[in-house]
N, C-alpha and C positions, 0 to 999 in steps of 0.2 A: 861354515866356521868363520870366525872373525879374524882379522889381520893378526893380532897378537897370538891367537891360538894356532894359526897356521905357521907362524915363525917359530913358536915354541915346539910345535910338532915336528917341523923340519929339522930343528936343532936337537932332536931327541931329548928335550928337557921335560916334556910332559908325556907321560905314558898313557896307555889306553884306559888304565884304571882311574887315572885322574880325570880324564875326559868323561868317563862314565859317571863318576861321582858328581862332576859339574853339571851334566845333563840331568841327573836325578834331582839335584838341588834346584835347578832351573824349573823343572816341572813342579816341584813342591812349592816354590815361590809363586808360580802362576796360579796354582790351585788355592793357596792361602789368600792371594790377592782377590781372587773371584769370591771366595767365601766371605772375606772381610768386607768387600764392597756390598754384598747382599745384606750383611748384618747391619752395616752403617746406614744403608738405604731404608731399612725397616725400623731403625731406632729413632725415637723422637729426638729432635735437636736438643732440647733442654736436658734430657737424660744423657745424651752423648757428651755434652759439654761438662756435665757433672762428673761423669765417669773419667774423662780426661783430666779434670782438675784433681780429683781424688788420687788418681794414678800419679800425677806430678807431685802432689804433697807427700805421698808414701815414698816415692823415689827420692825426693829431697831429704826427708827425715832419715831414710836409709843412708844416704850419702853423708849427712851430718854425723850420724851415729858411727860410721865407719872410721872417722878420724880419731 
């Protein structure tokens, strides 16, 4: 466990359910990072750049439309 987690656990601030959820989220993030890296490594650079740019444009338009 990390320092803050030990302190929170010692102070009875963080219960076992919170620790369990944190561990599950950590495992999910590791799996997602592994899968994402494999996808990025197999994607041609030009396609990857185009996908990122399209995603940014869509996010920007969504942000502008929300005002």
